[in-house]
N, C-alpha and C positions, 0 to 999 in steps of 0.2 A: 504494500500500500504506500502511496505517496501523495503528498498534498503540498501545493505550491502556495506559500504565504505571500511572497512578493516575487518580483522578477529576479531578485538576487538570492532568495532563500527558499529552499525546498526541504521538507521533512519526509522521512520514509521509515517504514517498519516492515519486517518480514518474519515469517515463521516457516520452518520446514521440518519434516520428519523423514528420516531414513530408516527403512526396515530391510535388513539383510538376512536372508535365510542362510543357515549353515551350508557350506559348499564343499567341504573337505571330506566327502564320503569315502572315496577310494583310498586315500591315505590311512583312514581309520580302519578300514577292512584289511588293508595290507599289513599294518603293524600288528593287528590281532592274529592274522594267519601266520605271520613270521614268528610270533611269540606265543602261539596257542597254548603250549604246555604251561608256561608261566602264568598266563591269565586264568586258565582252568584251575591250576593249583591254588590260586588266590581266590577262586570263586567269582571271578569277573567275567561276565558274558559280553558278547558283542552288543546285545540289547542294552546292557548297562551303560556302555560307552555312548551309544546313540541317544540314550535318555539324557545325557549331559549336553545335548545340542538344544539350543533354543533360538528364538528370533533375536538378533542383535538390533537394538533400537537406539536411535539418537534423536533428540529434540533440539532444534537450533533456533535461537531468537536473535534478531538484530534490530537495532534502532539507530538511525543516523540522520545526517543532514548534509545539504550541499549549499555552500556559500559561494556566490559568484560576484566578481567585481571586474572592472575593466582590466585590472592588472594581476588578478590572482583568482584561484579557485581552490577551495579547501573542502574535503569530503571526509569528516570524521564518522566512524561507525563503532558502536559498542555492540558486543556480542556475548551470548551466554549459551551454553550447551550442556545437555545431560546425556550420558552414554550408559546404556544398560546392557548387561550380558555380553561383555566384550569377548570375542572369539580369541582365545589365547592358547598357547602351548603350555599345558600343565604337566607337572611331574607327579607320577603315581608311585609312591614308595612301596606299594604292595607288589608291584611287578618290576620296579626299577626301569620304567619306561616313561617317555614323554609323548603326549598326543593332544590333539585339539579338543577343547571343551569351551562352552560359553560360561565363563565365570568373571566376576569383577565388574565394578562400576566406576565411572570417572565423571568429574565435573570440570567444565572449562568456562573461562570468561576472559575478556580482554578488550583491546581497542586497536583499531587500525586507522591510519590517516593517509589519505592521498592528497597531495598538495602540489600546485603548480603556480609559479610566480613569474610573470612576464617582466623581465628586467628592462628590455627595450624591444624594438620591433624584430630584432634578430636573435635575441638571447632569452631562453626560458630555463628556469631553475626548478627542478622537481625534488621533492623530499617525501618519501613514503615509509614511515616507521610502522611497526606492528608489535604489540605486546600480547602474549598468550600465556595464561596460567591454566594448564590442563593437568589435574592431579587425580590420583586414585582416591576414592572415597574411603576405602578400608584396606587392610592387609589382604593379599591374595591367599586364599586358603583352599586346599584341595586334599581330601583324604588325610587330614592331619598335618600335611606339609604347609608351613606358614611362611609367606614371604613378607618382609617388612617394607610395605609399600604405601601405607596410609599417608596421605598428604604429600607424597612425592610426585614430582613432575613425571608425566608419562614418558617412557623412554623414546628417544629420537624426536623429542619435541622441544625446540628452542623457545626460550621466553621472548627473546628479541630478534627481530629481523628488520633490516633497514636497507632501502635502495634509494640512492640519491645521485644526482648528477646534473649535467647541463645539456641543453639542446641548442646548438648554434646553427642557424641557417643564413646563407648569403646567396641570393639568386638561386641557382640550381644545386648548390653545394650544401651538405649537412654533415655535422660532426657531433658525436654524442659521447663524451667521457662520462663514466659511471662507476660508482663504488657500491659493492654489496657487502653487507655484514650479517653474520649469523652467530648468535651467542652460544654459550656452552650447552652441550647435550650429553645424554647418558646412554650407554649401550646396554644397560641392564636396569631392571625395575627397582633394584635396591641402591642404585647410584654408586656402585663400586667401580664402574668403568666410565671415567669422565673423558669427554671429547672436547678439546679446547675450541674456543671461538675462533673465528677467522674473518679477515677482510680481504676482498678480492677486487681488483680494479680492471675495468674493461674499456675498450674504445671501439666505437663504430663510426665509420665514415662512408659517405655515399655521394654520388653525383648523378643527376638526371639529365639525359640528352633529350631535347624536345624537337629536334629538327631532322627527322629521318622520314623518307618517303614511304618506306615499307612497314614502319611501326609508328604508333602514336608517341610512345615513350620508350626509352631504353635506360635502365637503371643499373649502375655499377656500385657495389658496396663491398667494403672490407671490414670484417669484424676481427678484432684482436681481443681474445679472452684470456684472463689471468695474466695481465701485462707483466707483472713482476715475478712470475713463475712461483707463486706461493704454494707451499706444500700443505695440504689440508685434507680432512676426511669429508667426503661429500655424501656418501650413502651409508646408513647403518642398517644392516639386514638382521633384524631380530624380532621376536615375538615378545609379548608383555611378560611372559614368565621365564625369559632367557636367563640362564645362570652366567656368572662371570666366566669368560673364556670360551663361551659357545657362540658369541656374536661374530658375524662377519662384517668387515669394514672395507669400503672401496675408496681409494684415493681420488681426489678431485682432478679434473683435467689440468695438465700443465699448460704453459703458454701455448696458445693455439691461434692460428691465423686462418681465416676462411674468406674467400672471395666469391661473390654471387653476381649473376647477371640475370636480369628479368626484363620482360617486354610487356608493353600494353598495346593491344591491337585495336 
C-alpha cells in the first residue's frame, strides 16, 4: 500500500508471507537407507524422520517513505520479520547422524536507506546502508542435543551492509566508482567461527556511441571488480545447526576486469 501526501512525500507499507514446504525428501531417505541398522537399533523409523518436517513460514512487515526534492531522494524502510520452523540440519545423538528437520524460530528487524544526492548536473552521490538484526528466539534443541543459540545472530547474516559511490556523466561518457562493505558474520550458530568484515572497491566505466547507421546505440563498458585485490570470504555454505569445522567457505573474486559490448536496434 502506498499513499502520496505531497508531490515530495510518499508513505508505503507492505506485508508478505512465505510458506515453504519441506523439499529434502530424497536426502532423508538416502541417509536412512545408508544407516538403516543404526536407526533401527535406536528405534527411529523413516516415518519419525518425516514427522519432523513441517511448513516453514515467515511473516514480513515493512513501512517506509520516499522523500523527493530537486537535489536529492531518500527512501528509508523499516522492516520486521518472524520465521517459524526453520529447515535446519540437526544432529541426532541417538544415531550419530545429521539430517534435515524443521526446528527453531528466529526474529528479525532493521532498517535500510536508499539515498541519492545530485551534486551538480553531472555528478550524483549515492549512499545505501542497511542494518539487520536476525536472531534465534531460543536455543536449538533436538533429541536432547542443545545448541547455545538464543539471541545470537543467524549464521551468515551480517548486521551491516553499505554500498556507496559516485555516478559521473559527461555527454556520452559515464564512470561509477563504488565501495561495498559487509560487516562481521559467523559460520556456525554458536558464533565460534567468526568471519571478518571487509571493504571492496569497484569501478565501472562506459561510453555510448549514438551515430551508427546499423544500430541505434552501441555501448562499451569496462567493469573493474575488487580494485585493490582484497582477500575476503564471500560465501558461507552452512546450515543453522552446523558445528564448528563443518562449514565450507568460498573466497571472494580477486581483481577482475570485464568488458561488455551491447547494441540497441
